[in-house]
C-alpha positions as CSV (number, residue, x, y, z in Angstrom):
1,M,-0.1,0.2,0.0
2,L,1.2,3.6,-0.8
3,Y,0.8,4.4,2.9
4,E,3.5,1.8,3.9
5,K,5.6,3.5,1.7
6,L,5.7,6.8,2.8
7,T,7.8,8.0,5.8
8,I,5.9,9.7,8.7
9,P,8.1,10.8,11.6
10,I,6.0,9.7,14.0
11,N,4.4,6.4,15.6
12,L,1.2,6.6,13.4
13,P,-0.6,3.7,13.4
14,R,-1.5,1.8,9.9
15,P,-5.3,2.4,8.5
16,Y,-7.5,0.6,10.5
17,N,-8.8,-1.7,7.5
18,N,-7.2,-3.2,4.7
19,E,-10.7,-2.4,2.6
20,I,-10.7,1.4,3.4
21,N,-8.8,3.2,0.7
22,I,-6.2,5.8,1.7
23,E,-5.7,7.8,-0.9
24,Y,-2.6,10.1,-1.5
25,P,-4.2,13.6,-0.3
26,H,-5.1,11.9,3.0
27,I,-1.3,11.2,3.6
28,A,-0.6,14.3,2.3
29,L,-2.2,16.5,4.5
30,I,-1.0,14.3,7.5
31,K,2.4,14.7,6.6
32,Q,1.6,18.4,6.2
33,L,0.5,18.7,9.5
34,L,3.3,17.3,10.6
35,N,6.3,18.0,9.2
36,S,5.2,21.8,9.1
37,S,7.3,24.1,11.6
38,K,4.2,26.4,11.2
39,T,2.0,23.9,12.5
40,N,-0.1,25.5,15.2
41,E,-3.9,25.0,16.1
42,T,-5.1,27.7,13.8
43,S,-2.9,26.1,11.1
44,I,-4.0,22.4,12.0
45,I,-7.8,23.9,11.3
46,N,-7.4,25.9,8.2
47,L,-5.8,22.4,6.5
48,F,-9.1,20.5,7.4
49,N,-11.2,22.8,6.5
50,N,-9.9,23.5,3.3
51,Y,-9.2,20.0,2.6
52,F,-12.8,19.1,2.8
53,L,-14.5,21.6,1.3
54,E,-12.6,21.0,-1.7
55,K,-14.5,17.6,-1.6
56,V,-17.6,19.2,-2.2
57,S,-19.2,20.4,-4.7
58,L,-20.2,24.3,-5.1
59,K,-23.7,23.7,-4.8
60,V,-23.6,22.4,-1.2
61,K,-20.4,24.5,-0.4
62,N,-22.2,27.0,1.1
63,I,-24.4,24.9,3.1
64,V,-21.9,22.8,4.4
65,E,-19.1,25.0,4.6
66,N,-20.2,26.5,8.4
67,W,-21.1,23.2,9.8
68,I,-17.7,21.4,8.8
69,L,-15.8,24.9,10.2
70,I,-17.9,24.9,13.5
71,F,-16.9,21.5,14.3
72,I,-13.3,21.3,13.4
73,K,-12.7,24.7,15.5
74,N,-14.5,23.0,18.5
75,I,-12.6,19.6,18.1
76,V,-9.3,20.4,17.2
77,P,-8.2,22.1,20.3
78,I,-9.5,19.0,22.3
79,I,-7.4,16.4,20.1
80,L,-4.3,18.3,20.4
81,K,-4.2,18.6,24.1
82,S,-4.6,15.4,24.5
83,S,-1.7,12.7,24.7
84,D,-2.5,10.8,21.5
85,K,-3.1,13.9,19.3
86,D,-1.2,12.2,16.3
87,Q,-3.8,9.6,16.3
88,G,-6.5,11.6,17.1
89,L,-6.1,14.1,14.0
90,Y,-5.7,11.0,11.9
91,Q,-9.0,9.3,13.1
92,L,-10.1,12.6,12.9
93,L,-9.5,12.8,9.2
94,R,-11.4,9.1,8.5
95,F,-14.6,10.3,10.7
96,I,-15.2,13.4,8.5
97,D,-14.1,11.5,5.4
98,N,-17.1,9.1,6.3
99,I,-19.7,11.9,7.1
100,I,-19.0,14.7,4.7
101,F,-21.7,13.6,2.0
102,N,-24.3,13.0,5.1
103,F,-25.7,16.5,5.7
104,S,-27.8,15.6,8.2
105,Y,-24.9,13.9,10.3
106,L,-23.2,17.2,9.8
107,E,-25.9,19.1,10.9
108,E,-26.2,16.8,13.8
109,L,-22.7,17.4,15.3
110,I,-23.4,21.2,15.4
111,N,-26.9,20.9,17.0
112,K,-26.9,17.8,19.2
113,K,-25.8,18.3,22.3
114,F,-22.3,15.9,23.5
115,T,-19.3,17.1,24.9
116,Y,-16.2,17.0,22.7
117,D,-14.3,15.6,25.2
118,N,-16.2,12.5,25.0
119,L,-16.1,12.4,20.9
120,S,-12.2,13.3,21.3
121,N,-11.5,10.1,23.8
122,I,-12.7,8.1,21.1
123,L,-11.2,9.8,18.4
124,T,-7.9,9.3,20.0
125,F,-8.4,5.6,21.5
126,S,-10.4,3.3,19.0
127,G,-10.3,3.1,15.2
128,Y,-13.4,0.6,15.9
129,M,-15.5,3.2,17.7
130,T,-14.7,6.0,15.1
131,N,-16.1,3.4,12.6
132,L,-19.4,2.7,14.5
133,I,-20.0,6.2,15.5
134,S,-19.4,7.3,11.8
135,Q,-22.3,5.0,10.6
136,D,-24.8,6.3,12.5
137,K,-25.4,9.8,14.3
138,K,-27.8,8.9,16.7
139,L,-24.7,7.2,18.8
140,L,-23.6,10.7,19.6
141,D,-26.6,10.6,22.1
142,I,-24.4,8.2,24.2
143,L,-21.9,11.4,24.6
144,D,-24.4,13.3,26.0
145,P,-23.7,14.2,30.0
146,D,-26.8,13.7,30.5
147,Y,-27.3,10.1,28.8
148,A,-28.1,7.6,31.3
149,M,-26.0,4.3,31.0
150,R,-28.0,1.4,32.1
151,L,-25.9,-1.2,32.1
152,N,-26.6,-3.3,34.8
153,G,-25.0,-7.2,34.4
154,N,-28.5,-8.2,33.6
155,I,-29.9,-9.5,29.9
156,T,-33.0,-7.7,30.5
157,F,-31.7,-4.1,29.2
158,Y,-31.0,-5.4,25.5
159,Q,-33.6,-7.6,25.8
160,S,-35.8,-5.3,26.3
161,T,-34.7,-3.0,23.4
162,F,-34.9,-5.8,21.4
163,D,-38.7,-6.3,22.4
164,K,-39.3,-3.1,20.8
165,I,-38.6,-4.2,17.1
166,D,-41.8,-5.5,15.2
167,S,-40.8,-8.8,14.4
168,N,-43.6,-8.6,12.3
169,I,-42.2,-6.5,9.8
170,Y,-43.2,-7.0,6.1
171,D,-40.1,-5.6,4.4
172,E,-37.5,-8.0,6.1
173,E,-34.5,-5.6,4.9
174,S,-36.1,-3.2,7.2
175,L,-36.3,-5.8,10.1
176,L,-32.7,-6.5,9.4
177,D,-31.6,-3.3,9.6
178,A,-33.6,-2.4,12.6
179,L,-31.9,-5.3,14.6
180,R,-28.8,-3.9,13.6
181,K,-29.0,-0.1,14.5
182,N,-30.4,-1.5,17.7
183,H,-27.8,-3.7,18.3
184,R,-24.9,-1.3,17.7
185,F,-26.3,1.1,19.8
186,L,-26.0,-1.0,22.6
187,K,-22.5,-2.2,21.7
188,F,-21.5,1.5,21.5
189,Q,-22.9,1.7,25.3
190,I,-20.7,-1.2,26.5
191,L,-17.6,0.4,24.8
192,F,-18.1,3.9,25.6
193,A,-18.2,2.7,29.4
194,L,-15.0,0.7,28.9
195,I,-13.0,3.2,27.8
196,N,-14.2,5.7,30.2
197,N,-13.3,3.8,32.9
198,D,-16.9,3.4,34.0
199,I,-16.6,-0.7,33.5
200,D,-13.6,-3.0,33.8
201,I,-12.8,-5.4,30.7
202,Q,-14.1,-8.3,32.6
203,R,-17.6,-6.6,33.1
204,A,-17.3,-5.4,29.4
205,S,-16.8,-9.1,28.3
206,N,-19.9,-10.0,30.4
207,E,-21.8,-7.5,28.6
208,F,-20.8,-7.9,25.1
209,S,-21.9,-11.7,26.4
210,L,-25.2,-10.5,27.4
211,L,-26.1,-8.8,24.2
212,A,-25.1,-11.5,22.2
213,Q,-27.3,-13.8,23.8
214,A,-30.3,-11.1,23.5
215,T,-29.8,-10.8,20.0
216,L,-29.9,-14.7,19.7
217,N,-33.0,-14.8,21.5
218,K,-34.6,-12.2,19.3
219,T,-33.3,-13.8,15.9
220,L,-34.7,-17.1,16.9
221,E,-37.9,-15.7,17.6
222,I,-38.2,-13.9,14.3
223,A,-36.9,-17.2,12.9
224,E,-39.4,-19.1,14.5
225,K,-42.3,-16.7,13.2
226,K,-41.0,-17.1,9.9
227,I,-41.0,-21.1,9.8
228,I,-44.9,-20.9,11.6
229,K,-46.0,-19.1,8.5
230,K,-43.9,-21.0,5.9
231,Y,-44.7,-24.1,7.1
232,D,-47.6,-24.3,10.1
233,F,-45.2,-26.2,12.1
234,K,-43.5,-25.1,15.3
235,C,-40.1,-25.8,16.2
236,D,-39.8,-26.7,19.6
237,Q,-37.6,-30.3,19.4
238,Y,-34.2,-28.2,18.8
239,C,-31.2,-26.7,20.5
240,I,-28.4,-24.6,20.2
241,I,-25.2,-24.9,21.7
242,A,-22.6,-21.9,22.0
243,Y,-18.5,-22.8,22.6
244,G,-15.6,-20.5,22.5
245,R,-15.8,-17.1,23.8
246,F,-19.7,-16.9,23.5
247,G,-19.8,-20.4,25.5
248,T,-17.8,-19.2,28.3
249,M,-19.6,-15.8,28.7
250,T,-15.9,-14.1,27.8
251,M,-16.9,-12.5,24.2
252,T,-14.7,-9.5,23.1
253,S,-16.4,-6.5,20.9
254,N,-16.0,-8.5,17.5
255,S,-16.2,-12.2,18.7
256,D,-18.2,-14.2,16.5
257,L,-20.7,-16.8,17.2
258,D,-19.8,-20.7,17.4
259,L,-22.6,-22.5,17.2
260,V,-23.9,-25.9,16.9
261,F,-27.5,-26.9,16.1
262,I,-29.0,-29.7,17.5
263,H,-32.6,-31.2,16.4
264,N,-34.7,-34.1,18.1
265,D,-34.9,-37.4,16.0
266,I,-37.4,-37.3,13.2
267,K,-40.0,-40.3,13.4
268,K,-40.1,-42.6,10.5
269,N,-43.8,-42.3,9.8
270,S,-43.3,-38.1,10.0
271,K,-45.8,-37.1,7.1
272,K,-43.8,-33.8,7.1
273,N,-40.0,-33.7,6.6
274,H,-39.2,-32.1,9.7
275,R,-35.1,-32.6,9.6
276,S,-35.4,-29.8,6.2
277,I,-37.6,-27.9,8.2
278,Y,-35.2,-27.7,11.3
279,I,-32.1,-27.0,8.8
280,D,-34.6,-24.4,7.0
281,L,-34.9,-22.8,10.6
282,F,-31.1,-22.8,11.8
283,R,-30.2,-21.2,7.8
284,M,-32.5,-18.4,8.8
285,V,-30.7,-17.8,12.4
286,I,-27.5,-18.1,10.7
287,N,-28.3,-15.4,7.5
288,I,-30.3,-13.1,10.2
289,L,-27.2,-12.9,12.4
290,S,-24.5,-12.6,9.4
291,T,-26.2,-11.4,6.4
292,K,-24.2,-7.7,5.6
293,T,-27.2,-5.1,5.4
294,K,-26.6,-1.3,4.5
295,E,-26.1,-0.8,8.4
296,G,-23.6,-4.0,8.6
297,M,-24.1,-7.0,10.1
298,L,-24.7,-8.6,13.8
299,Y,-21.9,-11.5,14.1
300,E,-20.1,-13.6,12.2
301,V,-21.1,-17.4,12.8
302,D,-18.6,-19.8,13.2
303,T,-20.3,-23.8,12.6
304,K,-16.9,-25.6,12.0
305,L,-17.0,-27.3,15.4
306,K,-20.5,-29.3,14.6
307,P,-19.9,-33.0,13.7
308,S,-17.7,-33.4,11.3
309,G,-16.7,-30.2,10.9
310,K,-17.2,-28.0,7.7
311,Y,-18.0,-31.4,5.8
312,G,-21.0,-32.0,8.1
313,P,-24.7,-30.9,7.7
314,I,-25.4,-27.3,9.2
315,A,-27.1,-29.7,12.2
316,S,-27.3,-32.7,13.7
317,T,-29.8,-35.0,15.1
318,F,-29.3,-36.0,18.9
319,S,-28.5,-39.4,18.1
320,N,-25.9,-38.1,15.4
321,F,-24.6,-35.8,17.7
322,K,-24.3,-38.3,20.3
323,E,-22.4,-41.0,18.7
324,Y,-20.1,-38.7,16.8
325,Q,-19.0,-37.4,20.2
326,E,-18.8,-40.3,21.9
327,N,-16.8,-42.0,19.1
328,K,-15.4,-39.7,16.5
329,T,-14.3,-36.8,17.8
330,Y,-10.4,-35.4,18.3
331,S,-8.7,-35.0,21.5
332,W,-9.3,-30.9,20.9
333,E,-12.7,-31.6,20.6
334,K,-13.5,-33.2,23.6
335,I,-11.8,-30.1,25.6
336,A,-13.9,-27.7,23.4
337,L,-16.8,-29.5,25.1
338,K,-16.0,-28.9,28.5
339,K,-16.8,-25.2,28.1
340,I,-19.8,-25.0,26.2
341,R,-23.2,-23.5,27.0
342,L,-26.9,-24.2,26.0
343,V,-27.9,-20.6,24.4
344,S,-31.7,-21.8,23.2
345,K,-34.4,-22.0,25.2
346,K,-35.2,-24.3,27.9
347,N,-37.4,-27.5,27.1
348,K,-37.6,-31.1,27.4
349,F,-35.0,-31.7,24.1
350,T,-32.4,-29.1,25.8
351,S,-32.7,-30.8,29.0
352,D,-32.1,-34.5,27.3
353,V,-28.8,-33.1,25.7
354,S,-27.8,-31.1,28.3
355,S,-27.9,-34.5,30.4
356,L,-25.6,-36.3,27.4
357,I,-23.3,-33.3,27.5
358,K,-22.9,-34.0,30.9
359,K,-22.0,-37.7,30.8
360,L,-19.6,-36.5,27.5
361,Q,-18.0,-34.3,30.0
362,S,-17.2,-36.7,32.4
363,I,-15.4,-39.1,29.7
364,P,-11.5,-38.9,30.3
365,I,-9.5,-37.4,27.6
366,F,-6.4,-39.4,27.5
367,S,-2.6,-37.2,27.3
368,K,-0.8,-39.3,24.8
369,Q,-4.0,-39.1,22.5
370,V,-3.7,-35.3,22.9
371,A,0.2,-35.1,22.4
372,A,-0.1,-37.0,19.2
373,E,-2.6,-34.5,18.0
374,V,-0.9,-31.0,18.9
375,K,2.6,-32.8,17.1
376,L,0.3,-33.1,14.3
377,M,-0.7,-29.7,14.3
378,R,2.7,-28.6,14.9
379,T,4.0,-30.0,11.3
380,D,0.9,-29.9,9.5
381,N,-1.7,-26.9,10.1
382,K,-4.5,-28.9,7.9
383,K,-4.8,-31.7,10.3
384,P,-6.8,-32.7,12.1
385,N,-8.5,-29.6,12.1
386,S,-7.0,-25.9,10.6
387,N,-9.4,-24.2,12.9
388,V,-7.2,-24.9,15.9
389,A,-3.9,-25.4,14.4
390,L,-1.2,-23.2,15.3
391,K,-0.6,-20.4,12.8
392,S,3.0,-20.7,13.8
393,S,5.5,-23.2,15.7
394,T,7.3,-20.6,17.4
395,P,6.2,-17.1,19.5
396,S,5.0,-14.8,17.1
397,K,4.2,-11.1,17.5
398,W,3.6,-10.1,20.9
399,F,-0.1,-9.2,20.6
400,E,-0.8,-12.6,18.9
401,T,-2.0,-15.0,21.3
402,K,-4.7,-17.3,20.1
403,Y,-3.2,-19.8,17.7
404,N,0.6,-19.0,17.8
405,A,2.9,-21.1,19.9
406,G,2.3,-20.3,23.3
407,G,-1.2,-18.9,23.0
408,Q,-4.3,-19.6,24.1
409,R,-4.4,-23.0,22.2
410,D,-1.6,-24.0,24.2
411,I,-2.5,-23.1,27.3
412,E,-5.5,-25.6,27.2
413,F,-3.5,-28.3,26.3
414,L,-1.0,-28.0,28.9
415,K,-3.6,-27.8,31.4
416,L,-5.3,-31.1,30.7
417,F,-1.8,-32.2,30.8
418,Y,-1.4,-31.1,34.1
419,L,-4.8,-33.2,35.3
420,D,-2.6,-36.3,34.5
421,P,-0.9,-37.7,37.7
422,L,1.8,-39.5,36.0
423,I,2.8,-35.8,34.5
424,N,2.0,-33.9,37.6
425,T,3.1,-36.0,40.8
426,N,4.2,-32.6,43.0
427,T,0.8,-31.0,44.3
428,H,2.5,-27.8,45.1
429,E,4.5,-27.6,41.8
430,Y,0.8,-28.0,39.9
431,D,-0.9,-25.5,42.0
432,K,2.0,-23.0,40.9
433,Q,2.0,-24.0,37.0
434,I,-2.0,-23.4,36.9
435,L,-1.5,-20.2,38.8
436,F,1.0,-19.1,36.1
437,L,-1.5,-20.3,33.3
438,N,-4.3,-18.9,34.8
439,K,-2.6,-15.3,34.7
440,M,-1.5,-15.8,31.1
441,E,-4.9,-16.7,30.3
442,K,-6.5,-13.7,32.1
443,M,-3.4,-11.4,30.4
444,F,-4.2,-12.7,26.9
445,F,-7.7,-12.2,27.3
446,K,-7.5,-8.7,28.6
447,L,-5.2,-7.9,25.4
448,D,-7.6,-9.4,23.0
449,Q,-10.4,-7.3,24.2
450,I,-8.2,-3.8,23.7
451,M,-6.6,-4.5,20.6
452,N,-10.1,-5.0,19.4
453,I,-11.8,-2.2,20.4
454,C,-8.7,-0.2,19.0
455,Y,-7.9,-1.8,15.7
456,L,-10.9,-2.6,12.8
457,D,-8.9,-5.4,11.4
458,E,-4.8,-5.7,11.2
459,K,-3.6,-5.3,14.5
460,Q,-0.4,-3.5,14.8
461,D,2.3,-2.7,17.6
462,H,1.3,0.9,18.1
463,L,-1.4,1.2,20.8
464,P,-2.8,4.3,22.5
465,L,-1.8,5.8,25.4
466,K,-5.3,5.5,27.3
467,A,-5.2,1.7,25.9
468,I,-1.5,1.6,27.6
469,S,-3.4,3.1,30.7
470,I,-6.0,0.8,31.0
471,L,-4.2,-2.4,29.9
472,N,-1.1,-1.8,32.7
473,S,-3.8,-1.2,35.7
474,E,-5.4,-4.6,34.8
475,T,-2.2,-6.6,34.2
476,N,-0.8,-4.4,37.1
477,K,2.5,-3.8,34.7
478,K,4.5,-0.4,35.0
479,D,4.4,0.3,31.1
480,L,3.6,-1.2,27.7
481,G,7.1,-2.6,27.5
482,S,7.1,-4.6,31.1
483,L,3.3,-6.3,29.7
484,K,5.3,-6.9,26.3
485,S,8.1,-8.7,28.2
486,S,5.7,-11.1,30.3
487,I,3.8,-11.7,27.5
488,N,6.9,-12.6,25.3
489,L,8.4,-14.7,28.0
490,G,5.4,-16.5,28.9
491,K,4.4,-17.6,25.3
492,I,8.0,-18.9,25.2
493,E,7.6,-20.8,29.0
494,I,4.5,-22.2,27.8
495,Y,5.7,-23.3,24.4
496,N,8.6,-25.1,25.6
497,T,6.8,-26.9,28.3
498,L,4.4,-28.2,26.2
499,N,6.9,-29.3,24.1
500,E,8.9,-31.2,26.5
501,I,5.8,-32.9,28.0
502,I,4.8,-34.1,24.1
503,E,8.6,-35.2,23.9
504,R,8.0,-37.5,26.9
505,L,5.0,-38.8,26.6
506,E,6.2,-39.6,22.8
507,K,9.1,-41.8,25.1
508,D,7.1,-43.4,27.2
509,S,4.8,-45.1,24.3
């Protein structure tokens, strides 16, 4: 990209989304702002104002000229006083560029009651939040100092918002857009509360998970009504299982939903093809959640954890799920099964599934089998399943924590090995090792949460000072260097320990 070929003499982050086209004038303006010896508040305001006025036609110039100038005069001085003014100016450029032709939004910026301090905090902290607020002027309401935040750690707050949406809206696109607008408004409240230190990272994660659950509940309500209308059939014999971060209620701002769909076995003498109806229901659920409209999408849905992975059907019967889990799973699938949650409404069938899962979770996982699979992941990232295989066999960038060597996946394997009395013979040493792994796991989680808020897509080594401050506070580190060092050293220790155990188990085979 052109951006990467130009030298900018500050630690400025790269574009936050690979899909965003950063044209040369953007870069030229930033270079002009930063390189000029005459740069001051007035010159920056004039540069911004002139740049954006050149983009609009003469027909509308008179309409927007005052709006743009008033806004820039209000926001620039505040950004310049911030600890991340360079990033703030860059994000301001992106923000105005996104709304320059949205005249109602420009007018709202001048007339709506909100604090420029709050907007500056967003611009200097979060590329992700900057992107969200540029999509929807209603989010400015949340920046109003009189706005009452109602986060209370209870799903009813989110559920009540979605309940106001008429699920009988005939126009499906309007319905999907309404869901997305409300979801964005709710998510932004969580994000804003976090960057303002009103809630901590763990609390934010719980709120993101509650929001996801409320969204899924509304999605199921819509899909079930459509099924009744289409087939005159009530779907009440199914269950949805959540894996991953949704399953453990530890979601980040951009977590996807790892879902597995199960329905009851269909009677052979049934007059209707009920299996196809359930599959239609599940497809509706996935489409409602993941279809992109002009208002974006709700969640990416990952169903690769279903029986037989990406090659299996979208939904399993109860008996097929049982048979697969008992006889055909890899060790990592058994591990994943220990951290799942039923996320569909309770009924007789969900009780049956729950009982089965408890039984499956009690089945022992053998260390030697796990060791063989982990070794295979190290040598062939397509087996046994590329979804969990390591992307690298050596510790990588400090902020990459999931599938890389010494990351979260390796921690899960180590914890399992430590349960084996043949590996852990010393109780004191066991407690010490588990304590270390839990500490690293929490550190990885908090880093992921902040990184996902700061960036839209590609993660960078650069972090805003406010983000560093939050991370240091929550991980008890004095500075970013200490955090990086702890993460890198921890990943090396985890990776090496895991390799030693695997080699030991191989020799004992």
